[in-house]
TORKOL-4160 file (C-alpha; in steps of 0.2 Angstrom, whole numbers, padded with zeros to 4 digits, m for minus):
343
<pt num="1" X="0174" Y="0693" Z="0193"/>
<pt num="2" X="0180" Y="0694" Z="0212"/>
<pt num="3" X="0169" Y="0707" Z="0223"/>
<pt num="4" X="0179" Y="0721" Z="0229"/>
<pt num="5" X="0190" Y="0722" Z="0244"/>
<pt num="6" X="0183" Y="0732" Z="0259"/>
<pt num="7" X="0192" Y="0739" Z="0274"/>
<pt num="8" X="0181" Y="0745" Z="0288"/>
<pt num="9" X="0188" Y="0758" Z="0298"/>
<pt num="10" X="0180" Y="0760" Z="0312"/>
<pt num="11" X="0191" Y="0776" Z="0325"/>
<pt num="12" X="0189" Y="0773" Z="0345"/>
<pt num="13" X="0191" Y="0779" Z="0364"/>
<pt num="14" X="0184" Y="0773" Z="0378"/>
<pt num="15" X="0169" Y="0762" Z="0373"/>
<pt num="16" X="0171" Y="0747" Z="0384"/>
<pt num="17" X="0151" Y="0751" Z="0383"/>
<pt num="18" X="0149" Y="0747" Z="0365"/>
<pt num="19" X="0164" Y="0741" Z="0356"/>
<pt num="20" X="0159" Y="0722" Z="0356"/>
<pt num="21" X="0142" Y="0726" Z="0348"/>
<pt num="22" X="0151" Y="0733" Z="0335"/>
<pt num="23" X="0162" Y="0720" Z="0332"/>
<pt num="24" X="0148" Y="0707" Z="0334"/>
<pt num="25" X="0139" Y="0718" Z="0319"/>
<pt num="26" X="0154" Y="0716" Z="0309"/>
<pt num="27" X="0158" Y="0696" Z="0311"/>
<pt num="28" X="0141" Y="0694" Z="0306"/>
<pt num="29" X="0140" Y="0701" Z="0290"/>
<pt num="30" X="0133" Y="0692" Z="0275"/>
<pt num="31" X="0148" Y="0699" Z="0263"/>
<pt num="32" X="0162" Y="0686" Z="0261"/>
<pt num="33" X="0175" Y="0687" Z="0276"/>
<pt num="34" X="0190" Y="0684" Z="0268"/>
<pt num="35" X="0185" Y="0701" Z="0256"/>
<pt num="36" X="0185" Y="0710" Z="0272"/>
<pt num="37" X="0198" Y="0717" Z="0284"/>
<pt num="38" X="0194" Y="0730" Z="0298"/>
<pt num="39" X="0205" Y="0742" Z="0306"/>
<pt num="40" X="0199" Y="0749" Z="0323"/>
<pt num="41" X="0210" Y="0766" Z="0327"/>
<pt num="42" X="0211" Y="0766" Z="0347"/>
<pt num="43" X="0211" Y="0783" Z="0353"/>
<pt num="44" X="0222" Y="0778" Z="0370"/>
<pt num="45" X="0209" Y="0773" Z="0379"/>
<pt num="46" X="0207" Y="0772" Z="0399"/>
<pt num="47" X="0195" Y="0760" Z="0401"/>
<pt num="48" X="0193" Y="0738" Z="0395"/>
<pt num="49" X="0193" Y="0746" Z="0375"/>
<pt num="50" X="0209" Y="0738" Z="0369"/>
<pt num="51" X="0206" Y="0723" Z="0381"/>
<pt num="52" X="0188" Y="0718" Z="0373"/>
<pt num="53" X="0197" Y="0723" Z="0356"/>
<pt num="54" X="0212" Y="0711" Z="0359"/>
<pt num="55" X="0199" Y="0696" Z="0365"/>
<pt num="56" X="0189" Y="0698" Z="0352"/>
<pt num="57" X="0202" Y="0695" Z="0339"/>
<pt num="58" X="0209" Y="0679" Z="0347"/>
<pt num="59" X="0193" Y="0671" Z="0348"/>
<pt num="60" X="0186" Y="0677" Z="0330"/>
<pt num="61" X="0190" Y="0671" Z="0312"/>
<pt num="62" X="0187" Y="0693" Z="0308"/>
<pt num="63" X="0201" Y="0698" Z="0302"/>
<pt num="64" X="0205" Y="0711" Z="0315"/>
<pt num="65" X="0219" Y="0725" Z="0318"/>
<pt num="66" X="0221" Y="0738" Z="0333"/>
<pt num="67" X="0232" Y="0747" Z="0325"/>
<pt num="68" X="0236" Y="0765" Z="0340"/>
<pt num="69" X="0229" Y="0782" Z="0337"/>
<pt num="70" X="0242" Y="0796" Z="0348"/>
<pt num="71" X="0231" Y="0808" Z="0343"/>
<pt num="72" X="0215" Y="0805" Z="0347"/>
<pt num="73" X="0202" Y="0811" Z="0338"/>
<pt num="74" X="0195" Y="0802" Z="0325"/>
<pt num="75" X="0203" Y="0811" Z="0308"/>
<pt num="76" X="0220" Y="0808" Z="0314"/>
<pt num="77" X="0211" Y="0789" Z="0316"/>
<pt num="78" X="0207" Y="0790" Z="0299"/>
<pt num="79" X="0222" Y="0796" Z="0289"/>
<pt num="80" X="0231" Y="0781" Z="0299"/>
<pt num="81" X="0222" Y="0767" Z="0295"/>
<pt num="82" X="0223" Y="0772" Z="0276"/>
<pt num="83" X="0238" Y="0771" Z="0276"/>
<pt num="84" X="0236" Y="0750" Z="0281"/>
<pt num="85" X="0220" Y="0748" Z="0271"/>
<pt num="86" X="0223" Y="0736" Z="0258"/>
<pt num="87" X="0204" Y="0739" Z="0254"/>
<pt num="88" X="0196" Y="0741" Z="0236"/>
<pt num="89" X="0182" Y="0748" Z="0246"/>
<pt num="90" X="0185" Y="0760" Z="0262"/>
<pt num="91" X="0172" Y="0762" Z="0275"/>
<pt num="92" X="0171" Y="0772" Z="0292"/>
<pt num="93" X="0159" Y="0765" Z="0305"/>
<pt num="94" X="0158" Y="0773" Z="0324"/>
<pt num="95" X="0160" Y="0762" Z="0340"/>
<pt num="96" X="0145" Y="0767" Z="0346"/>
<pt num="97" X="0138" Y="0759" Z="0328"/>
<pt num="98" X="0131" Y="0741" Z="0323"/>
<pt num="99" X="0131" Y="0739" Z="0306"/>
<pt num="100" X="0114" Y="0727" Z="0300"/>
<pt num="101" X="0119" Y="0710" Z="0292"/>
<pt num="102" X="0119" Y="0717" Z="0275"/>
<pt num="103" X="0126" Y="0732" Z="0276"/>
<pt num="104" X="0143" Y="0726" Z="0268"/>
<pt num="105" X="0134" Y="0718" Z="0253"/>
<pt num="106" X="0123" Y="0733" Z="0250"/>
<pt num="107" X="0134" Y="0747" Z="0250"/>
<pt num="108" X="0146" Y="0737" Z="0235"/>
<pt num="109" X="0129" Y="0735" Z="0226"/>
<pt num="110" X="0127" Y="0754" Z="0226"/>
<pt num="111" X="0143" Y="0756" Z="0224"/>
<pt num="112" X="0144" Y="0747" Z="0207"/>
<pt num="113" X="0127" Y="0750" Z="0202"/>
<pt num="114" X="0128" Y="0770" Z="0203"/>
<pt num="115" X="0145" Y="0772" Z="0199"/>
<pt num="116" X="0146" Y="0785" Z="0213"/>
<pt num="117" X="0162" Y="0789" Z="0222"/>
<pt num="118" X="0153" Y="0785" Z="0241"/>
<pt num="119" X="0134" Y="0778" Z="0245"/>
<pt num="120" X="0129" Y="0778" Z="0263"/>
<pt num="121" X="0113" Y="0776" Z="0271"/>
<pt num="122" X="0103" Y="0778" Z="0285"/>
<pt num="123" X="0106" Y="0778" Z="0305"/>
<pt num="124" X="0092" Y="0771" Z="0314"/>
<pt num="125" X="0095" Y="0780" Z="0330"/>
<pt num="126" X="0093" Y="0771" Z="0346"/>
<pt num="127" X="0095" Y="0778" Z="0368"/>
<pt num="128" X="0102" Y="0764" Z="0380"/>
<pt num="129" X="0096" Y="0776" Z="0392"/>
<pt num="130" X="0079" Y="0785" Z="0397"/>
<pt num="131" X="0084" Y="0801" Z="0391"/>
<pt num="132" X="0095" Y="0794" Z="0377"/>
<pt num="133" X="0078" Y="0787" Z="0368"/>
<pt num="134" X="0069" Y="0806" Z="0368"/>
<pt num="135" X="0085" Y="0808" Z="0362"/>
<pt num="136" X="0083" Y="0795" Z="0347"/>
<pt num="137" X="0068" Y="0798" Z="0344"/>
<pt num="138" X="0072" Y="0819" Z="0341"/>
<pt num="139" X="0086" Y="0814" Z="0330"/>
<pt num="140" X="0074" Y="0805" Z="0318"/>
<pt num="141" X="0064" Y="0821" Z="0317"/>
<pt num="142" X="0064" Y="0834" Z="0303"/>
<pt num="143" X="0059" Y="0848" Z="0317"/>
<pt num="144" X="0078" Y="0839" Z="0329"/>
<pt num="145" X="0089" Y="0838" Z="0314"/>
<pt num="146" X="0082" Y="0846" Z="0301"/>
<pt num="147" X="0081" Y="0839" Z="0283"/>
<pt num="148" X="0099" Y="0831" Z="0287"/>
<pt num="149" X="0092" Y="0813" Z="0277"/>
<pt num="150" X="0105" Y="0801" Z="0285"/>
<pt num="151" X="0094" Y="0804" Z="0299"/>
<pt num="152" X="0078" Y="0805" Z="0296"/>
<pt num="153" X="0076" Y="0794" Z="0280"/>
<pt num="154" X="0071" Y="0801" Z="0261"/>
<pt num="155" X="0071" Y="0794" Z="0246"/>
<pt num="156" X="0088" Y="0785" Z="0238"/>
<pt num="157" X="0099" Y="0803" Z="0227"/>
<pt num="158" X="0113" Y="0810" Z="0227"/>
<pt num="159" X="0116" Y="0820" Z="0243"/>
<pt num="160" X="0129" Y="0832" Z="0251"/>
<pt num="161" X="0134" Y="0821" Z="0266"/>
<pt num="162" X="0131" Y="0804" Z="0271"/>
<pt num="163" X="0137" Y="0796" Z="0289"/>
<pt num="164" X="0146" Y="0778" Z="0291"/>
<pt num="165" X="0149" Y="0781" Z="0269"/>
<pt num="166" X="0158" Y="0769" Z="0259"/>
<pt num="167" X="0171" Y="0775" Z="0247"/>
<pt num="168" X="0181" Y="0770" Z="0232"/>
<pt num="169" X="0197" Y="0769" Z="0238"/>
<pt num="170" X="0207" Y="0783" Z="0222"/>
<pt num="171" X="0194" Y="0797" Z="0232"/>
<pt num="172" X="0210" Y="0794" Z="0245"/>
<pt num="173" X="0222" Y="0797" Z="0231"/>
<pt num="174" X="0213" Y="0812" Z="0223"/>
<pt num="175" X="0207" Y="0821" Z="0237"/>
<pt num="176" X="0217" Y="0817" Z="0251"/>
<pt num="177" X="0215" Y="0812" Z="0268"/>
<pt num="178" X="0203" Y="0820" Z="0284"/>
<pt num="179" X="0208" Y="0838" Z="0289"/>
<pt num="180" X="0215" Y="0833" Z="0306"/>
<pt num="181" X="0210" Y="0853" Z="0313"/>
<pt num="182" X="0192" Y="0853" Z="0310"/>
<pt num="183" X="0185" Y="0843" Z="0325"/>
<pt num="184" X="0167" Y="0834" Z="0324"/>
<pt num="185" X="0167" Y="0840" Z="0306"/>
<pt num="186" X="0179" Y="0831" Z="0297"/>
<pt num="187" X="0167" Y="0820" Z="0287"/>
<pt num="188" X="0157" Y="0834" Z="0283"/>
<pt num="189" X="0174" Y="0843" Z="0275"/>
<pt num="190" X="0180" Y="0828" Z="0267"/>
<pt num="191" X="0162" Y="0826" Z="0259"/>
<pt num="192" X="0160" Y="0842" Z="0253"/>
<pt num="193" X="0177" Y="0841" Z="0246"/>
<pt num="194" X="0173" Y="0826" Z="0237"/>
<pt num="195" X="0158" Y="0834" Z="0231"/>
<pt num="196" X="0168" Y="0849" Z="0227"/>
<pt num="197" X="0180" Y="0840" Z="0218"/>
<pt num="198" X="0166" Y="0833" Z="0205"/>
<pt num="199" X="0162" Y="0818" Z="0216"/>
<pt num="200" X="0147" Y="0809" Z="0219"/>
<pt num="201" X="0139" Y="0804" Z="0236"/>
<pt num="202" X="0125" Y="0794" Z="0234"/>
<pt num="203" X="0110" Y="0789" Z="0250"/>
<pt num="204" X="0101" Y="0773" Z="0247"/>
<pt num="205" X="0090" Y="0770" Z="0263"/>
<pt num="206" X="0092" Y="0751" Z="0260"/>
<pt num="207" X="0110" Y="0752" Z="0268"/>
<pt num="208" X="0106" Y="0755" Z="0289"/>
<pt num="209" X="0115" Y="0754" Z="0305"/>
<pt num="210" X="0108" Y="0757" Z="0323"/>
<pt num="211" X="0116" Y="0772" Z="0333"/>
<pt num="212" X="0118" Y="0773" Z="0352"/>
<pt num="213" X="0114" Y="0795" Z="0355"/>
<pt num="214" X="0121" Y="0801" Z="0369"/>
<pt num="215" X="0113" Y="0794" Z="0386"/>
<pt num="216" X="0114" Y="0811" Z="0394"/>
<pt num="217" X="0111" Y="0830" Z="0392"/>
<pt num="218" X="0129" Y="0837" Z="0395"/>
<pt num="219" X="0133" Y="0824" Z="0385"/>
<pt num="220" X="0121" Y="0829" Z="0372"/>
<pt num="221" X="0126" Y="0847" Z="0373"/>
<pt num="222" X="0143" Y="0847" Z="0369"/>
<pt num="223" X="0141" Y="0835" Z="0354"/>
<pt num="224" X="0130" Y="0846" Z="0347"/>
<pt num="225" X="0140" Y="0862" Z="0351"/>
<pt num="226" X="0155" Y="0852" Z="0345"/>
<pt num="227" X="0145" Y="0852" Z="0327"/>
<pt num="228" X="0140" Y="0867" Z="0329"/>
<pt num="229" X="0158" Y="0876" Z="0331"/>
<pt num="230" X="0166" Y="0866" Z="0319"/>
<pt num="231" X="0152" Y="0870" Z="0305"/>
<pt num="232" X="0157" Y="0890" Z="0300"/>
<pt num="233" X="0176" Y="0882" Z="0295"/>
<pt num="234" X="0167" Y="0870" Z="0286"/>
<pt num="235" X="0159" Y="0882" Z="0275"/>
<pt num="236" X="0171" Y="0895" Z="0276"/>
<pt num="237" X="0182" Y="0880" Z="0265"/>
<pt num="238" X="0165" Y="0876" Z="0256"/>
<pt num="239" X="0154" Y="0888" Z="0253"/>
<pt num="240" X="0148" Y="0881" Z="0239"/>
<pt num="241" X="0140" Y="0867" Z="0251"/>
<pt num="242" X="0132" Y="0877" Z="0261"/>
<pt num="243" X="0111" Y="0872" Z="0267"/>
<pt num="244" X="0099" Y="0882" Z="0274"/>
<pt num="245" X="0095" Y="0873" Z="0287"/>
<pt num="246" X="0113" Y="0871" Z="0294"/>
<pt num="247" X="0112" Y="0891" Z="0298"/>
<pt num="248" X="0094" Y="0890" Z="0305"/>
<pt num="249" X="0101" Y="0887" Z="0323"/>
<pt num="250" X="0114" Y="0899" Z="0324"/>
<pt num="251" X="0097" Y="0910" Z="0316"/>
<pt num="252" X="0083" Y="0907" Z="0329"/>
<pt num="253" X="0097" Y="0908" Z="0343"/>
<pt num="254" X="0103" Y="0926" Z="0337"/>
<pt num="255" X="0086" Y="0932" Z="0334"/>
<pt num="256" X="0082" Y="0925" Z="0352"/>
<pt num="257" X="0098" Y="0936" Z="0360"/>
<pt num="258" X="0093" Y="0952" Z="0351"/>
<pt num="259" X="0075" Y="0950" Z="0356"/>
<pt num="260" X="0080" Y="0945" Z="0375"/>
<pt num="261" X="0091" Y="0962" Z="0377"/>
<pt num="262" X="0078" Y="0973" Z="0368"/>
<pt num="263" X="0068" Y="0964" Z="0384"/>
<pt num="264" X="0078" Y="0973" Z="0398"/>
<pt num="265" X="0074" Y="0990" Z="0392"/>
<pt num="266" X="0055" Y="0985" Z="0395"/>
<pt num="267" X="0050" Y="0979" Z="0375"/>
<pt num="268" X="0048" Y="0960" Z="0381"/>
<pt num="269" X="0032" Y="0956" Z="0370"/>
<pt num="270" X="0045" Y="0951" Z="0357"/>
<pt num="271" X="0057" Y="0938" Z="0367"/>
<pt num="272" X="0039" Y="0931" Z="0373"/>
<pt num="273" X="0033" Y="0929" Z="0358"/>
<pt num="274" X="0047" Y="0922" Z="0351"/>
<pt num="275" X="0051" Y="0910" Z="0363"/>
<pt num="276" X="0032" Y="0904" Z="0367"/>
<pt num="277" X="0030" Y="0903" Z="0350"/>
<pt num="278" X="0049" Y="0890" Z="0351"/>
<pt num="279" X="0039" Y="0883" Z="0366"/>
<pt num="280" X="0025" Y="0880" Z="0354"/>
<pt num="281" X="0032" Y="0871" Z="0342"/>
<pt num="282" X="0043" Y="0859" Z="0353"/>
<pt num="283" X="0027" Y="0854" Z="0362"/>
<pt num="284" X="0019" Y="0850" Z="0344"/>
<pt num="285" X="0036" Y="0843" Z="0341"/>
<pt num="286" X="0033" Y="0834" Z="0355"/>
<pt num="287" X="0018" Y="0827" Z="0356"/>
<pt num="288" X="0018" Y="0821" Z="0338"/>
<pt num="289" X="0036" Y="0812" Z="0338"/>
<pt num="290" X="0032" Y="0804" Z="0354"/>
<pt num="291" X="0019" Y="0792" Z="0348"/>
<pt num="292" X="0009" Y="0787" Z="0365"/>
<pt num="293" X="0029" Y="0785" Z="0373"/>
<pt num="294" X="0023" Y="0793" Z="0390"/>
<pt num="295" X="0041" Y="0791" Z="0397"/>
<pt num="296" X="0051" Y="0802" Z="0382"/>
<pt num="297" X="0036" Y="0812" Z="0378"/>
<pt num="298" X="0041" Y="0821" Z="0394"/>
<pt num="299" X="0060" Y="0820" Z="0391"/>
<pt num="300" X="0059" Y="0828" Z="0372"/>
<pt num="301" X="0057" Y="0844" Z="0374"/>
<pt num="302" X="0075" Y="0844" Z="0385"/>
<pt num="303" X="0082" Y="0837" Z="0370"/>
<pt num="304" X="0076" Y="0845" Z="0359"/>
<pt num="305" X="0081" Y="0863" Z="0366"/>
<pt num="306" X="0099" Y="0854" Z="0365"/>
<pt num="307" X="0103" Y="0848" Z="0348"/>
<pt num="308" X="0095" Y="0867" Z="0343"/>
<pt num="309" X="0101" Y="0878" Z="0356"/>
<pt num="310" X="0119" Y="0869" Z="0357"/>
<pt num="311" X="0123" Y="0867" Z="0341"/>
<pt num="312" X="0118" Y="0888" Z="0339"/>
<pt num="313" X="0127" Y="0894" Z="0352"/>
<pt num="314" X="0143" Y="0883" Z="0344"/>
<pt num="315" X="0141" Y="0889" Z="0328"/>
<pt num="316" X="0143" Y="0905" Z="0335"/>
<pt num="317" X="0158" Y="0903" Z="0344"/>
<pt num="318" X="0164" Y="0893" Z="0326"/>
<pt num="319" X="0161" Y="0909" Z="0317"/>
<pt num="320" X="0172" Y="0920" Z="0332"/>
<pt num="321" X="0185" Y="0906" Z="0329"/>
<pt num="322" X="0183" Y="0908" Z="0310"/>
<pt num="323" X="0183" Y="0926" Z="0311"/>
<pt num="324" X="0200" Y="0928" Z="0322"/>
<pt num="325" X="0210" Y="0915" Z="0313"/>
<pt num="326" X="0207" Y="0927" Z="0295"/>
<pt num="327" X="0212" Y="0942" Z="0306"/>
<pt num="328" X="0229" Y="0932" Z="0312"/>
<pt num="329" X="0231" Y="0927" Z="0294"/>
<pt num="330" X="0230" Y="0944" Z="0286"/>
<pt num="331" X="0241" Y="0952" Z="0300"/>
<pt num="332" X="0252" Y="0939" Z="0297"/>
<pt num="333" X="0251" Y="0942" Z="0276"/>
<pt num="334" X="0255" Y="0960" Z="0281"/>
<pt num="335" X="0266" Y="0960" Z="0290"/>
<pt num="336" X="0277" Y="0945" Z="0277"/>
<pt num="337" X="0271" Y="0957" Z="0263"/>
<pt num="338" X="0282" Y="0971" Z="0273"/>
<pt num="339" X="0295" Y="0960" Z="0277"/>
<pt num="340" X="0300" Y="0956" Z="0258"/>
<pt num="341" X="0296" Y="0975" Z="0253"/>
<pt num="342" X="0312" Y="0985" Z="0245"/>
<pt num="343" X="0318" Y="0995" Z="0256"/>
């Protein structure tokens, strides 16, 4: 029986630093080349991304196609690529990532052995700047990212979401494509929709990919603020998939803000106690995670705090977005009902 034909979709925009490594990792797969195609969706890059991809396509025997994504966002890239994909299995891989040589072979084997609708593995975070190396350590820590098993590892089994998943193509026929109105949360929304439809997502830690994290504090803050801002809308659509770990950063930030307000009226002990306890936890987690890496140890507190505070603040802003949308929708529905009622 022939192996499934696989389509790997790579959304990219201004990825000149990383795209060649990503493509080389796909060219080095031990999966049969004749059963593989790669669709690179370029979000109107203004750097050398498309030139690098064009040169790679000309020099490699990899079946690589470059497709424009004028809407720029990853969800739009995925939906555009799905209309071109020929695969029995669809895989997403970020341009910041590099797949292990057996990434596709293990993904297909896990799909066939489990009967799951989607399988994914573990991200091995790495940094290419001093701060990025600290971020990579933080992202592999449960203190940093909670119980996200695709980042911290764990036993194989059913899970709620994965990164760089391999999906059976019929999944997209059953539940549709990616939500283009949710930026930075489109993967989770799709996976939660799959679970709500009775699908199964499997984590197999033997499936590995390397991912280069954001290398400076500002970029990390923007990334995790965006993740936090997207989450309330994702959970509004899929409340059954809510988990306590998704709410912890916002809850902590809310408590911290309330105690800060009380500190202004002279009751500062509670704020100092909470802030001091968090600072101690950050220091302990940094010491345990750094493993004698002195340069990273100095930067880990900032990395941990950025992950938590950016996500928490983003969650609050996203909650406000959801409430505004609901109020606007209620007003629109009331106006429509009034216009349609008999006079």
